[in-house]
N, C-alpha and C positions, 0 to 999 in steps of 0.2 A: 504493499496500500505504503500506499507517495505522502511526499508531508510537505498537504497546502497552505500558504499564505496568502491575511490576501490581497488582492487587487496592488494597494496603495506600497505595500512596502515593496511592488519587485523591482528588479535593479532595469535604470533603462542607460542603460554603459556598454549597449550591446553582449553580453551575455543570454543566453542564447536561455532561454526556459521551457514546460511545458506550460503552458492555459487553458485553464477554464471555468467552467459557470457553475456555482455549486447549486441544490437543489432548500426549497424552502428548510427540505429532509434534511438536513447537510450530505444528504451523495453531491458525487457526479452528476450531472447532465450529461457536460460533452467537456471537452480535453481534445484540446492541440498541441503541438511541439512538432519541429523550436521553431518558437518564434521567437522572433525582436523589437524589439522596438525603433522604429525609425522618428527621431522626432522630428525632420523638414517632411514625413511626408504623407496625407491625409485619405482618406477613402474617399469618391463621391457625392454616397448621399448626407457622408460627416463632413463635409468645408471648411462647416462653418468649427471644427474642431481641429489643432495642428502635434502628429503623430498620431501611431498610426499601432501596433507589436499586424506584427508581416512573420512570418516566413521570411528565412537570408537568401533565398530564389528570389522575394517579391510573386510568392504566384497565389497565395494566399492572405489572406489580411485581417482583421479586428474583432475593432474597436468596441470602446465603452463603453459609446454611447449605443449599440448594435440594438435596439427597439423584440432582437426574437431570441437577448440571451446575452448579453452584456458579459468578455471574462469578470469572473472573481476575487477570485485565484489562481495563480502563480504555481509553483514546485520548480524546484534544483532540477538539468535535464537528468542526471544521476545520483537521484534521491528517493530510488523504489527501495523499501524495505523490505 
């Protein structure tokens, strides 16, 4: 099981991490990784927000404003226990 932490504490320094959305019951809904923060990028539906979580090759993005389930938690890539 991964050790998830609140998204507000996620590193924004280029570190590759796993992002997840936590359900109301405490279970993980979706998770994606590796992801990293791109401060200068944005996603067209959320252009009012600077910065977005993306895969290193930029083929997938996950915004903190995603109405379908924004990432709420993160984990280190190697923190499987």
